[in-house]
C-alpha positions in Angstrom: 124.6 122.7 128.7 123.2 119.3 127.2 121.8 119.4 123.4 118.3 119.0 122.5 119.3 115.3 121.3 120.8 114.5 124.8 117.7 115.7 126.6 115.7 113.5 124.2 117.8 110.3 125.0 117.6 111.2 128.7 113.7 111.1 128.3 113.8 107.8 126.4 115.6 106.4 129.4 113.1 107.6 131.7 110.0 106.8 129.9 110.4 103.7 127.6 110.1 100.2 128.5 113.3 98.3 129.9 112.9 96.3 126.6 112.7 99.4 124.4 115.7 100.0 121.9 117.1 103.2 123.2 118.8 105.2 120.4 121.9 106.1 122.7 122.7 102.4 122.6 122.5 101.9 118.8 125.1 99.5 117.4 125.8 102.6 115.1 126.3 103.1 111.3 128.8 101.6 108.8 130.5 105.1 108.7 131.0 107.0 111.7 129.4 110.5 111.9 129.0 113.4 114.2 125.9 113.4 116.3 123.2 115.6 115.4 122.5 118.2 117.9 118.6 118.2 117.6 117.7 114.6 116.7 118.3 111.1 117.9 120.1 108.7 115.7 116.6 106.9 114.8 115.0 110.4 114.2 117.9 111.2 112.0 117.5 108.0 110.0 113.7 108.7 109.6 114.3 111.9 108.2 116.9 110.5 105.8 114.4 108.0 104.5 111.6 110.6 104.1 114.0 112.8 102.1 115.2 110.1 99.8 114.4 109.6 95.9 113.4 106.0 96.6 110.8 107.2 99.2 109.2 109.7 96.7 108.9 106.9 94.0 106.8 104.9 96.0 103.7 107.1 95.2 103.8 105.7 91.6 104.4 102.1 92.5 101.6 99.4 92.6 100.4 98.0 95.9 97.8 95.6 94.5 95.8 97.3 91.3 98.5 98.2 88.5 98.5 101.9 87.9 95.0 102.6 88.9 93.3 105.5 87.7 91.0 106.3 90.5 92.4 108.7 93.5 91.5 106.5 96.2 93.3 103.2 95.4 96.4 102.5 97.6 100.0 102.8 96.1 103.3 101.7 97.7 103.4 105.0 99.5 100.1 105.3 101.1 100.6 101.5 102.2 103.7 102.6 103.7 102.3 105.4 105.7 99.7 103.2 106.9 102.2 100.6 108.1 104.0 103.5 110.0 100.8 104.7 111.8 99.6 101.3 112.8 103.3 100.4 114.0 103.5 103.7 115.9 100.3 103.1 117.8 101.5 99.8 118.9 105.0 101.0 119.8 103.6 103.8 121.9 101.1 101.4 123.8 104.1 99.3 124.5 106.3 102.0 125.4 108.8 100.9 122.9 110.9 103.4 120.8 108.4 105.0 118.3 111.3 107.0 116.4 112.8 103.5 115.5 109.6 101.9 114.6 108.7 104.8 112.2 112.1 104.6 110.4 111.9 100.9 109.8 108.2 101.3 108.6 108.8 104.3 106.2 111.9 102.4 104.8 110.5 98.8 104.7 109.4 99.0 100.9 111.9 101.4 99.4 113.3 98.5 97.1 110.1 97.5 95.8 109.9 97.0 92.3 107.4 98.6 89.6 104.0 96.6 89.4 104.4 95.2 93.0 104.8 91.8 93.7 104.5 90.8 89.8 107.5 92.9 89.2 109.5 91.3 92.2 108.7 87.8 90.7 109.6 88.9 87.2 113.0 90.2 88.4 113.6 87.3 90.4 113.1 85.0 87.4 115.5 86.6 85.1 118.6 87.0 87.4 120.7 84.1 88.4 120.7 85.3 92.0 117.6 85.6 94.3 115.9 88.9 94.1 113.4 90.0 97.1 112.2 93.4 97.6 113.2 93.4 101.2 116.9 92.8 100.3 116.6 95.7 97.7 115.2 97.8 100.2 118.6 97.5 102.1 120.5 98.0 98.9 118.6 101.3 98.4 119.6 102.5 101.7 123.2 101.2 101.9 124.2 101.6 98.0 121.9 103.3 95.5 120.6 106.4 97.4 122.5 109.8 97.2 124.3 108.7 94.0 125.9 105.5 95.5 126.9 106.9 98.8 123.9 105.6 100.6 121.9 106.8 103.6 124.3 105.4 106.1 121.4 104.4 108.4 121.9 102.6 111.8 122.1 98.7 112.2 118.8 98.5 114.0 116.9 100.3 111.1 118.3 98.2 108.4 117.7 95.2 110.4 114.3 96.0 110.7 113.9 96.7 106.9 115.7 93.4 106.0 113.3 91.2 108.3 110.0 92.9 107.8 108.4 90.2 105.8 110.0 86.7 105.6 112.7 84.4 107.4 114.3 85.5 110.5 112.6 88.1 112.8 114.2 91.4 113.4 116.6 91.7 116.5 114.5 94.5 118.1 111.0 94.6 119.3 110.5 97.6 117.0 111.5 95.7 114.2 108.9 92.6 114.8 106.2 95.4 115.5 106.7 96.7 111.8 106.5 93.1 110.4 103.1 92.5 112.1 102.1 96.0 111.2 102.9 95.5 107.5 100.6 92.2 107.7 97.8 94.2 109.5 97.7 97.0 107.3 98.2 95.1 103.7 95.4 92.5 104.5 92.8 94.9 105.5 93.7 97.8 103.1 93.9 95.2 100.1 90.6 94.0 100.9 89.3 97.6 101.1 90.7 98.4 97.6 89.3 95.2 96.4 85.7 96.0 97.5 86.1 99.6 95.8 87.2 97.8 92.6 84.1 95.5 92.9 86.1 92.6 93.0 84.4 91.4 96.1 82.1 92.5 98.7 82.5 92.9 102.3 79.9 90.2 102.7 82.0 87.7 100.9 84.4 87.5 103.8 83.4 84.3 105.5 81.2 85.0 108.8 83.6 82.8 110.7 86.3 85.4 110.2 84.2 88.6 110.4 82.5 87.5 113.6 86.0 86.9 115.3 87.8 90.0 113.9 85.2 92.4 112.9 82.6 93.3 110.2 84.5 96.3 108.7 88.1 97.4 108.0 88.3 99.6 110.9 87.0 97.1 113.4 89.4 94.5 112.2 92.4 96.7 112.5 91.3 97.6 115.7 91.3 94.1 117.1 94.5 92.9 115.6 96.2 95.9 117.0 94.8 95.3 120.5 95.6 91.7 120.2 99.2 92.6 119.6 99.3 95.2 122.3 97.6 92.9 124.9 99.5 89.8 124.3 103.1 91.3 123.8 105.6 91.1 126.7 109.2 91.2 127.5 110.1 92.3 123.9 108.3 89.4 122.4 105.6 90.8 119.9 102.9 88.6 119.0 99.1 88.1 118.7 97.1 85.7 120.7 96.6 82.3 119.0 93.1 82.6 118.3 93.3 86.0 116.8 96.4 84.8 114.7 94.2 81.7 113.6 91.7 84.1 112.1 94.1 86.5 110.7 95.5 83.6 108.8 92.2 82.4 107.5 91.6 86.1 106.3 94.8 86.0 104.6 93.9 82.8 102.9 90.7 84.5 101.7 92.5 87.5 100.3 94.7 85.2 98.2 92.1 83.2 96.8 89.5 86.1 96.0 92.0 89.0 95.1 95.7 88.1 94.6 94.8 85.3 92.5 91.6 87.1 91.0 91.8 86.8 87.0 90.1 90.3 86.9 92.3 92.0 89.3 95.4 90.5 88.0 94.6 90.3 84.3 97.2 92.6 83.1 100.1 91.0 85.3 101.0 88.5 82.8 102.1 91.6 80.7 104.4 92.6 83.3 106.6 89.8 82.7 107.1 90.6 79.0 107.6 94.3 79.7 110.4 93.7 82.5 112.1 91.0 80.3 112.2 93.5 77.6 113.8 96.1 79.7 116.3 93.5 81.1 117.3 92.4 77.6 117.7 96.0 76.0 119.6 97.4 78.9 121.7 94.3 79.3 122.8 94.7 75.7 122.9 98.5 75.9 124.6 99.3 79.2 125.7 102.6 77.8 122.0 103.6 77.8 121.6 103.6 81.7 122.0 106.4 83.6 125.4 107.5 84.9 125.1 106.1 88.5 124.0 102.8 87.3 126.9 102.6 84.8 129.1 102.9 87.8 127.6 99.8 89.4 128.0 98.1 86.3 131.8 99.0 86.3 132.0 98.1 90.1 129.4 95.1 90.8 128.6 93.8 87.3 126.3 94.7 84.4 123.5 92.2 85.6 123.5 93.9 89.1 123.2 97.3 87.5 120.4 96.4 85.1 118.6 94.8 88.0 119.0 97.8 90.2 117.7 100.3 87.5 114.7 98.4 86.7 113.7 97.9 90.3 113.9 101.5 90.8 111.3 102.4 88.1 107.9 103.6 88.9 105.1 101.8 87.0 104.6 104.6 84.9 108.4 105.2 83.9 108.8 101.7 83.4 106.0 101.7 80.7 107.0 104.8 79.3 110.7 103.4 78.8 109.5 100.2 77.1 107.3 102.3 74.9 110.1 104.7 73.9 112.4 101.7 73.2 109.9 99.2 71.4 107.0 100.9 70.4 107.2 102.7 66.9 106.6 106.2 66.7 104.1 107.7 64.1 105.8 109.9 61.6 104.4 113.4 61.5 105.1 116.1 58.9 
């Protein structure tokens, strides 16, 4: 009698596109494991990511606005969920592997630093090696989770995570979907948060852009998703040239009016001092690191361990740690 997993694998073969990445054809894991009776390999990867500590920490990591007090600003976790939903919609429409797309999307920012891209730039400037959040996301999956054992994810999921933002594109159409879905999600949701914060107004977006993509967050996401669905073929995932042009114009607007806005980014300069302070303190006090990072220091070097520890912090924990180390306490009787 076939297992539930084997039945699911048969359904994939019968229903998915010829260009889909079938779970039965995965290139596998770094360490071989017994197959799950209920879940395909990509479903299993998705579950491992959701149950990881790094995934839970995303709820207290910056998306755009540092440690926002309002309940409705996005965090790295809500961004991740929004990317996942957009990517699943596209994958389902193209009859590609929705489970693989979901696993990549849920894991794509696991290695993001506290304080968003400001934290990423701060760490990159301190180390003698290049630091990127996408490479760190793969490191979280391979080395840092489960007390150093890693999650032992499939090649296709790790490949999609690594190539979700810059450089070479993922080797699977599902990974390419996540890359475009990440762009669709953050550009529209960051604008939405900026409007909520009073940084910009919807009407500030040039009419040339809104007349092509839509006059609201919802209509723009709908337009961009439809462009990907209607113009992707043969495993090649893309928007049409016209939509891509206006997407890039919207991206330029977002950078100029939000990402470089002195009001929105007023506190980012403080991030560099905070991160550098933590870097110097733990670099000189390796014994103060948690046990699993001391093991990394022994195996891979002290700088690597300190980078991993700081990158793993949430915004709140980084600030609290800095305060405990550097801010004097008032004496009470």
